[in-house]
C-alpha positions, 0 to 999 in steps of 0.5 A, a space after each residue: 153129863 151125869 154118869 149112869 149105872 150098867 147093871 149085869 142082871 136082875 138079882 131078885 124082885 122085892 116085895 113087902 107082904 103081910 105074913 111070911 109063913 102063909 105067903 111062902 106056903 102059898 107060893 110053894 103050893 101054887 107055883 112050886 116055889 123053892 125056899 132059899 134062905 130065911 133072913 130074920 132081921 131087927 127091922 123086919 123078917 126077910 126071906 128068899 125064894 125062887 119061881 121059874 129061876 126068878 128070885 123074890 125077896 120078901 120083907 115082912 114087917 113085924 108090925 104091919 101098921 106102917 105098911 097097912 095103908 098101902 098093903 102088900 106091894 112090890 117095893 122094888 128090885 135088886 140089880 147086880 152092879 158095880 157099887 162104885 159106879 152106883 154111888 157115882 151115878 146116885 150123886 150125879 143124879 141127886 138120888 137119895 137112899 132109904 137104906 145103905 148097909 155098905 155092901 148094898 143100898 136101896 134108892 129112895 122111891 120118891 126119886 125113882 118113880 115109886 121104885 126102890 132100886 137095890 144094888 149089890 155087887 154079887 149075884 144069887 143065881 149060881 149060889 148053893 143054898 143051905 135050905 136046899 141041902 147045899 145044892 143050887 136052885 133048880 135049873 132053867 132047864 128044869 123049869 122050862 122042860 120038867 115043871 108043868 108051868 113051863 117057865 123060861 125065866 124073867 122077862 122083866 117087870 111093869 111099872 105104873 107112872 104118872 109121867 111116862 116121858 119123865 120116867 123114860 128119860 130117867 131110865 135112859 139117863 140113870 141106867 143107860 136104858 135102850 128104848 125098845 118100843 112105844 105103844 098104846 095099850 087100849 085094853 088097860 086104857 094106857 100107853 107103854 114104853 119098853 126099855 132094856 136094862 141088863 137082862 130085863 125089859 122094863 115096861 113103863 105104863 101110864 093111864 090115858 083115860 079112866 080105866 083099870 090102870 088109872 085105878 091101880 095108880 090111884 090105889 098104889 101110887 107109882 111103882 112096880 105093878 107086876 113081874 113078867 115071867 116067860 113061858 113056853 106056851 100060854 095054853 100050858 100055863 092056863 092048863 096048869 092054873 086051872 088044875 091048881 085052881 089058880 084064878 087067871 085074868 087078862 094081862 097088861 098086854 095082849 097075849 098075856 095072862 095074869 094071876 091077880 094080886 088079890 089071889 096072890 098074896 098082894 102081888 101081880 104075876 104075868 106070863 108071856 109066851 117066850 118059848 125060845 128062852 
């Protein structure tokens, strides 16, 4: 029986965007993002910021030509996990890597239904940051009770796939994921399977007929579609976005609201009510 990975938590969501300065400025202005770290590298310019105690890493190529066809997109996410366990599971499942720096690695999206799963043994949420004057990032209590968005942390992410049964089997085998639900999503002409992995709910979405979801699949291919934030009150989220002139749309599930990717530098945000977090 192939070995599986048991992550401890999501460290951060990973996205490829076009411009680092304008993107960070947008997230700071629109959502009160905290800039955590600047990490220019030979291959790309990377940085970390957080919104609602959810950390994002941006990867911005110095020349966008190689990413221009797909455009800005979620490339994957990083999990905190035991690296020996990760390498054993990768070998057992025949999953390749596209980047391996020893301490961390990224899986080949072609082997993971369009997602580059990054793994690293450490964590980020309890660290102190030079960019914050040696202080930790804002607490979950701040984001829930003091920030006007009223965010309660990460719920998880959505992932659009071509074969929902095969993708579900992958998460159950590779991550030991717990299946939470299976349901139709008529508003987006799709079906969904929810899976628990560590502290996140992974929602697999597959189109069932022509509509919004199939258009997203045609545009981006398989992969992460949105980050789903928890919120105390969706009415509070709506008031905040109206006050900030942030456009809102329907989410991928009933009783969600979304900031469309076209208004968010290429990546989709969703908000779901989760007041007890």
